[in-house]
N, C-alpha and C positions, 0 to 999 in steps of 0.2 A: 414559668414552666420551661418557657422557650431558653431562659438563661442556665437552667438546670441542664436541658439537653444539650447547649453549647458548651457546657463545662465538662459534659461527659464525652464530648467528640473530641475536646481540645488537650483533655488529660491523657498524658502518655499511658499510664498504667490502666485506662479504660482501652486505648486503643490497641493494648495488648491482650486484655482479659477479652475484649470483643470477639476479635477475628479468632482467639484461642478456644473461646465458647463455642461459636459457631462451628468451627472445624470438630471440635468435640462431640456436639451435638450431630453434626453431620456424620463423623466416621461412626460414631456409635448407632444413629440409624441407621445409614446403608450397611453397617456391619450387622447389625439385627435382623435386617429385611432380607439380607445375603444369608445368614444362617437359618432364618426360618424358611426362606425360599428353598435351600438346600435340605431342611430338614422334612419339609413337605413335599419335597421333591422326592427325597428318599423314600418317604412313608409312600407316595404314590406309586414309586416302583416297586416299592415291596407290595403295594396293594395288586398292580398290575400282575406282579409275579405270581401271588397267590391264587388271583384269579384265572390266570394262565394255568397253574398248577390244579387248580378246580376244573377247569375246562377238560384238560387232559385226562382227570380222572373219572371224570363222566364219562368222555368216551370209552375209555378202558372199560369201565362198568358196563356200559352198553354193551360192548363185543365179549365182556365176559358172560353176561346173561344169553347172548346168543350163541356162544359155544357150551352153555350149560344146558341151554333146549336141544342143543343139535345131540350132546352126548345123551341127553334123556331119551331123545326119540330112538337114536340107534338101539339103546337098551330094550326100548318097550317092542320096535318092531322086531328085533330078532329073538325076543322072548320065546322059549319052546313050552311043551306041555309041562305043566306042573304035577305030579304023581301024587303028590302028599294032598293037595286041594282038589285035583281031579281038573284045573282047568286046562284049556287046550292050549295050544301055540296061537298067539296072534295072528301071523301069516295062515296057518291051519283054520282058524275061525273065519278069517275074511274068503277063504276057499268055500267052507262047508256051510257058510252063511248062517254060522251058530251066534246069533247077535248076543243071546245070554252067556253063553260060554265066552265070546270076546270080552263081554262087561265083567265077568267074573276074572278075566285074565287080566285086565286094565286096573281091576280096583287096587290091588297092592300098591300097584305101579303109582296111582294118583297118589294115595295116601301117604306112601313115601315122600312123593316129591313136595309135600307139604312141608315135611321137615327137614327135607335134603339141603343142604347148604348150597347156594349158588342157584338153585333151581327155580323153587318160590312159585309153582305153577298157579293161576287161578284157571284155567280151565284147558280140557283134553278132549278132543274130538276127534272121533275116527269116522271115515264116509265111504260107501263102497264105490264101484266102478262106474254108477250112474249119478255119482254127485250127491246122493243123499246121506244124510248123518244118520249112522247105525248107533253110535255110541256118543255121548255129551255130558262129561261131569265138569262141575263148576264150583269152585269154593265160595263160601257163603261170604256176603258182604262183610260179616263182621270179624273176616280174616280166619275164622275158626280152624283149627286143624283137625278137628274130628269130624265135623259137618260139611257135606257138601250137596250141591244140587243135581238132580239127572234132568236133563232139556229134553223133550220130546224130538224126534226126527224134524228136519229141516232141509229144504234142498238149497245147495251151494252149488250146484252145477253151473251156473251162471257168472261166478268168479273167475276173474281172468285166468287165475293161476290153477283153478280144477282139472281142466281138461289138458293142459301142459302136464301135470303131475300123474294123470290117468295114462296119457298117451305115452309115457316114457321122454318126454322132450324136454330136453334140459330148459330150466326156467331162467338161467343166466348162465354167465360164462365160468360160473363156478360150481356148477353141474346141475343136479335136478333137485336140489334143496332149494326152500324159498325162505326169508325173513323178513317182515314188515309189518305196516302198520293195518290192521283190518278192523272194521264194524261188521259184527254179524245182526243186520236186521231180518225180522221176521220170527224170533225166536220169542220165548214167553218170559224172557229177563229183560234189562233194561236195553232197550233197542239201539240206544245211541253211545253204549258202551265201547271205547276205543282199545284194543289190545294190541301189543307188540307180539306177534306170532312168527311161531318157526314151522313151516310145513315140509312133509317128506313122503314119499311113495313107500307103499307097502308091496314088496314083492314075493312072489311064490317061485322061485326058480328066476327064471329072465322075464316072468309076466307080471304086470304090475294089477293087483287085484284090488286097491283101495289107498289110502293114505291117511297119514295123521296129522293132527294139527296141535302143537303145543304153545299155549298164549299166557301174557301176562297181561294183566290190566297196566294200561299206560299210567294210572293215576299211582298205582303200585310201584311201578318201576321208576316214576320219577321221585318217589319219597326216598327209595333204596338208592338212588343215585344221590340223593341229596345225603344221606347218610353217608355213603361210600366216599363221595369226593368233598365232605365238608363244606358245601356251598350251602349258603341261606335259604337258595330257592333254585329249581330248575321248571324252564318252561318250554314247551313244544309248540312249533310253527308250522304249518304246511308250508309247501315251496312258495306261495304265494303271500306268506307274511301273516297269514291268518291263525289267530291263537286256537291250538287244539287241546293242550291241556297246561295244568300249572298247579304247581305245588301251593303256590300264593293264594289258590281260590279257598283253601281252608283256613287263611289268615284273615286277621281283620284289616289287612290292608287290600285284598281282593285282588282280580286279576289284573296281570300288565294288559296294557292296549296293544292293539296288532301294530305290526312293523309300517313304520310310514315308508313313502314312495321311495324318500332320500334314500334312506337307511336301506331298504330294499336292494336300490339298486347298486349301493356301495357294496354291499354284501355280494350281489350276484356278479359285481366286477372284479372282486376279490376271492370268490368262494374256491376253497381249495387250496388257498395260499398262506392266508393270514385270517387271524380271527379278528371280528369286528366288533369294538366296544361302544358301549353309549350308555348314558346315565338317564334313567328313568325313576320318575316321582309316583311313588304309590303311596295315598293318602299324606301324611305328612315325612315319609321316610324316603331317604334318595336310596338307591340301588344301582350297582354297576353291572349291566350285563354283557356277556361274551357271546357272541353268534358265531356257532360253527355249523357246517352242514353235517345232518344225520345220515350218515352212509350206512346201508346193510347190505353187506356181499357185495361191495363196489358202487351201489347204486345210490344216488340221493334220493332221500324220501322226503326230507322236511329239513326243517333248522333247529338244532338244539342250543338254549340261550342261558345256561347256568349264572347265578348270581350271586353277587357279595355286596351285604350292607354298607355304605359308606358312613353309617353314623359313628363308626370306629374312627375313621379319617377327622370327621369333625370333630369330635370329642377331644382327640389326640392333639387336634390344632389349636383348640380352645384352652387346653390345659398347659401348653407349651405357651400361650401368647401373654398371660398376667405373668407367669414366673420371668420372662424375658424383658416383659416391661419393666417390672419390678427391679431387675438387674440394670437394664438400662438407665434408668433413675438414679438408682445407686451410684453407678460408675461416672453418669455426667456430673452429679453431685461432688464424688470424689476429685475429679478432674478439674471441676470448678475451683474447688480449694486450694488443690494445689495450684491452679492457675492462679488464684488471686494472691496466693501467697509468694509465688516467685516473682510475679508483676511487682509486688510490693518491695520485695529484695533488690530490682532492678531500679525500680523508679523512683525509691525515696533518694538513693544518690545523686541520681540523675537531675532531681529537683534541688537537690543541695549545689549542685553545678549551675542549675539554671539561676538560681535565686543570686549566686556569687557573682554570674556574669552580669546580670542586671545591675548590681550594685556596683560594680566596676564601670559597667558603662555610664552609670549617673556620676561618676566622678570618683569614687572612693576605691582608689588603685592601691589602697593597703590590705584589703578585704584578699584573703583566702580560702581554698577549698580546705577543709579537713575532713579525710575520708578516710579510714584505717582499713585497708582492704587489699590484698594480695592478688585478687583477680584483675580482669582488664578494667573495670570499672575504678579501681585505686589506680592503677597505673595511668588510666586517663585523667585521674584527677592530680596525681605527681605532675605530668604533663602540662596541665592546664595550670598551675601554679608556675611553672617553670617557664611556659608561653607568657603569662602575666607578668613576670618577672623582666622577661624579654621586651615586651611591648612596652612596659612602663620605661625601661631605658632608652628603646627607640623612640618612645613617645617625646622623652625628654631631649634627645638630640634633634628630632625632627620640628619640636618646638623652638630648641636655640636657633635651626639653621632657617626655619621660617622667620623669626624675628629678624636674622641678619638680612635675609633678603628683603622682607619687607621694608626694612631700613633702605636698603640701596635702592629698592623700587621708588620709594618716598623720596629719596634725595637726588633722583635723575632728573635732570632738568627738561629732558625730553618728553612729551605726552606719550603716556603708554596705554594701549586698550587690549585688552584680553577679553575673546569670546569663546563660544563654545561651539559645537559644531554646526547648529543652526543661527549661527551668527548673534547670539543674543549676547549681549555686554555682562560679564560676571566680574570685571575688575578695571578700575581707571586709576591712575596715580594724581597726587596733587598738581602736577604741571599739566595733566590732562583737564582737569578741573578747571585750572586757570584759564587754559586756552577756550574753553565753554564757558566761562563767566561762572562757573557754578561755585556754592558754597560747600563747607564740609558737610551741611545737613541736607543738602539737596541731592535728589538722587538722579544718577546718570541715567542718557537716554536708554531705552529698552532693547533697541538694536542698534548694530553697527552702520546702518543706512541711515539711521536718524541723526547721525552728526551731519552737520550741514557743510560739507565738504563738496567744493564746486572745483572741476579741472581747471589749472590754469593754462589759457591759450593766448593771451597778450603776453608779448613779452618774456616768453619763456627762454632762461639761459641755454646756452649751447646752441648745436648747428646740426643739421641733418640728422644723422642716426646717433649723434651725440648730444641730442636735446634732451634736456630733464623732463621726462614724462612723469615724473613721480612728484611733482609739483602740484599744489591745491590751494585754493582761497579757503580759508576757515574764519570767517568774520574779517576783521581787519588784518589778518596775518596770513603769511604764505607758508605753509607748511611741506615738508616733503614728507611721505608717507611712506613706510617699508613694512609688508605685512609678510609673515613666513608662517607656515602651518606647525602646528605642535603634534608631536607623534610620539607614539611607544615604541619602545625598542624592537618591536615586531615590524614596525611601519603603519600602524593603524593609526589614523588623523582622528583627534579627538578637540581640535579647536584650534584658533589662530590668534597671533598676538600681532600686535601693530604699533609701530615706532613713529611718532611724529614729532618732527623735527623743525624746530621754528627757524625759517630761512628767510623771514622779511628784509633783515639787513641785507643779507648777501644777495638778493635779487636785486634789491633798490641799488646797490653797488653796482651789479652786471649791468643795470639799464641805463647808469649813469656812464658806464664805460662804452655802451654801445651808443649811447647818443653822443659821446664826445667823437668816437670814430665816425659817425655818420656827418656830423658837424664838420671835424676836419676833410674828410673826404670830399663834401660839398664844398668847402672852400679851397682845396686843392684842384677840382676839377674846372673851374673858372679859369685861372692862369693857365692850365696846360692846354686849355682850349684856345686860348690866344697863342701860345707859343705855337702849337701845333697850326693853327690857320695862317699865322706870319710866316713861318718856315715854308708852308706851301707856295704863299703868295713868292717869297724869295726865289723858290725852285723854278716857279715860272717865268721870273725874270721882271716881273711888275716893278720891282724897286730899282731895276737896272740890272744890266747883264753880270754874271758871275762868271768868274774863270773855274776851272776845275778844282782847285782846292778848296775853294769857297764851297762850289756844289757840294764836295764830299762832307764837309764841316755841316752845311745846312740839310742834307740828307739824314745826317747823324740825328741831327736836332729832333727833325720832323720824327725819325721813326720811335726814338726814346719817348718824344712826348705822346705817341702814338699807345707804345705799350702803358706807359703811365696812366693815361687816360682809361685804358680797358681794365687795369689793375683797379684803379679808384672806382669804376663802374661796379666792378664786382665786389668791392670792399662795401659799396653803397646799397648794393642790393644784399649783403650778408646782414647789414644793419638795420635795414628794413624788415627783414625776415625774423632777426632775433627781436626786433621790437613790436613785431605784429602789425606794424603799419602798411605792409603790404598786403593789399586786398585783391581777391580773386574773383572775378566775374565770368561766370561760365555762360559758352553760348554755343549755337552750334557753326560749326567753322569747316570749309573745305582745307582739306590738311595742306593743299599746295600753297595757299595763299601764306601761311608762315614759314615754310619751306622757301617761296621765291624772297621773301623778305631779309631772311636769314641769310641765304646764301650771298644776294647782291652787294653787299659791302665789301666781301671778302673774295670774290671773283678775282680781283688785280690783284692781291696778294698770291691768291693761288697760284695764279697764271705767271705771276714774279717767279714763282717757284719751280715752273716746268711741269705742274702738277695737272692730270685731267680731272675734271670735275663732272660725275654722272648723275644725274637727277632722275628716280624711275619711280613716281608715283602715278597709279592709274587715273584715268579720267573719272572712272565709274566708282572710284573710292567713295564709301558714305560718308556723311560728314561725321565728325567726331566733336565731343563735349569738351572745350577747353578754355581756358581763357587765352586769347589771340596774343597779347604781347609776352606772357610768361611761354607759350608753345614756341614763339619765334625764338626767345630767348634762350630756351632748351637747344633747338636746332643749331643757332649761332654759335654756342658754347662747344658743341660737340664737332663742329666744323671747324672753329678755330683751333680746338684741340688737335683736331686730325691733321690741320696745316703746320701747327707747330710741330710735329713730332714724326712728319713724312718728310724724306728728302727727293724722293723719286717715286715714280708710279702714278697713283690717282687716289682718288676720294669718291666713293658712291654712297649715294642717298637713296634707301628704298622704302617703299610702304607696302604691306601685305595686308588684307582682309581678313582675320580670322573669326571662327564663330562667336567668340567672346568679347575681341577687342579687335584694335587695329594695332599692329607690330610696326615700328620704324626703326631701321637699321643704319648706322652710319659706319661706315666700312673703309678702312684706310691701308696704306702697303708699308706702312712705317716699322718700326723695329720693334713693337710686340710689346707684352707685359708678361710677366712670369706669374704662376697660377697662383701663388702665395700673396700676390700683389692685387688680385681681384677685387676684393673686398676694401682693401685700404686705399685705393683710388679714389675713392668717393668720399673720403676724410679730408678735413681742411688740412691744408699747408703739405699735402703728401704728392709728390711729383714723380712720374715713372716710375724707376725700380727702387728708388729710394729718395731721401730727404734733400740730396746734393744734386739730382738729377737734373739737368739742363740748367745748373748755376751758371755756367760759360757761355751758354747759348744768347745770343742777341735776342731771342724771341720768348724768353724764359717767362714764366709767371710764378704765381707764390703758391698753385695748388688749391685755388677756390673754384675753378671754373667747373669740375665734375661734382664737387660738393654742392653746389649750386644747382648743378641739373638735377640731383637724385632729389632735393626737396622739392623742387620745383614740379618735377614728375610724380612724386607723392601726393601734392596738391591738388592734381588732375586726376587723381586717382587710379593713378597707374604704379608700373614697378620698373627699374631700370637695371642694368646687366652687362657686363663684359664678357666677349668670347676673343681668347687672345694666347697666343705662345710666343716666346720670344724668336724673333726673325721670320714671324708670318703675319705680320700685322695685327690690327685689332677691329671687333667690329662690336661697337656699342649698340644695344638693343633697348627700345622703350616702350612701353604700351600706352593705348590711349583709348578711353571710352568710347562707345557710339553715342551719338548725339539724342537718342532714346532712352539712355543710362539715367539712374537717379544721381543727382550732383552730389550727395552728401557723401562726405570720405571719411568722416569721424566715426569710431568704433568705441562704444562705451564698454567697458568692462568691468563688473564689480571688481575692487581692490581685493576684498577677502576672497572672492571665486578665484580670482588669479593666484594668490597666495596657497588656496588649497589644491589647485592644478597643479601648483609647482610641486 
């Protein structure tokens, strides 16, 4: 099962079909939901519009009923004597108190109202100026158009409108007429019947002699409103939200509930501005009610609530759901089929490409793609075949070049080590295997640092800055190691290559040369010492008095012997440094001691040239960590060098305590050194401004003194440099460490790290 799922996830056709199908279903579902929502919203808007129309028609029907009642009362009140029937005029009957005549006059009007369109009176009442009913007709409860009931008189003088009508006071701002909801209690009919009534005064001239009431049962009125407005039902509430009447009372759904507090508060907050809609459930049916104020002659007397059934909305939505679902399934199926076919047409050629690429990768470079198509996949197949041909040719060229280069690397006598960026060894040549005593089957070391290279410290060829610092011991061999980084054309480092050259014979020859020079120098220094000593004795007259010419000859012998002794001493020092036989023993030393020892032998020669010597070493200068003899030799060489190249003026030796080291300066007033020679003067056999400088001088050297100083200063852990300009003298400066400094002066740096940094 897991393999099947993995196959579905890794095959391109399913990777295409899956998202395509998902997007298809998503778009279809979202589109269906949007369409369904739009349709239901449209139905809802149409339903709300129909309910608003129903509400408006209900209100208009109510106003029409009021106008019809008023028009009927005008006709009745202003009716005159009927000559044919002998009935008196209505106002005349009120004045004469002719009750029978009044009934006779009202009877035809009431009967006519039963059939008169827009009136449909249920009750017609006349009352005198005392508030007593004198005529009271009411249609039967079966709404018969021919039969009616006459009620016995009763007192309505306590009704709030009665006295206002009889006293000819306006009932409201619209005049002395009144229309509203009335309950007549104390009669011999239903005591709780609610009427929609219109009241008007009866006048005889300017005097009010009584009043007339035209009333319609609210139940009948609501049924009429239902017919006229095409509402499902109409409900009437009082201003407190209590149910007064409803057309739903006669149905199986029963009466709707009273208005809730929240709904009533919302209605009161918006009364007169907008209709308030609310959904009510009566039994198993839902109805949408629209609550509007019931205003009669500008005064709100209740709340009218026309309602429409929501069953139509529910049935319409249900009828729409299944067709849309079926359409959605069909569309998804069609789109899925199209997606499968499209994916198949795309993925089959791609599968052929992938299979061909796998075979070419496995070594079958003769395989080619055969796809006959003019679309992008066909072009891709042609490009793939062309690329394969080019790669095959290029592979042959690379293979040939690789074979040639491999043969070259294999034939090189020097050891070659190729490493990656993390110094892992990825290639060594046979010469390197020979250096490591490895057979062709043995594995090379994993990392370059695993190669047993040891820095060559004793008997290193060269001198000073010219010393060979790239020589290492590798077993019984001495090799020169040269490492270079391997970089891409854009400068990115991807590894290093190190060449190890066997220098065993060369180093042995250099050591033999050094030993020979040292031996010869020692042998020469002995007779020179005898010559210099005997010349001194002769100059002092210990072998007898000398004339002036003899003194000149002997003094020349003594000076040349002294110069040769100094030269031989320098050569011996060089031989000791190159052979590694010169040891360095660090100790805490007061700097003044080696300065005094170095100055004392030269004071006579400095004075003989008429030069001044000034020593400025503070007494409180901290001790320095040096080899005493080597420190004395450094100061001696610098003083002797200053003496040789200074003809007049003086020489000064100064020492200054700095935060990190002690700075020693030897300053002279000689000819100076040009800037381009500042680095070269510390090399062997370099004298003054050139190789021939001082050749004709009686005190010439061979250019070894400053080279000795440089190496000895570096052995002390310091550095040396010169500040000079032609004609302005020279100042040689070097630094020494404080006595509490670490004596180790060697700094080990990884060979490949140095190459990578380069």
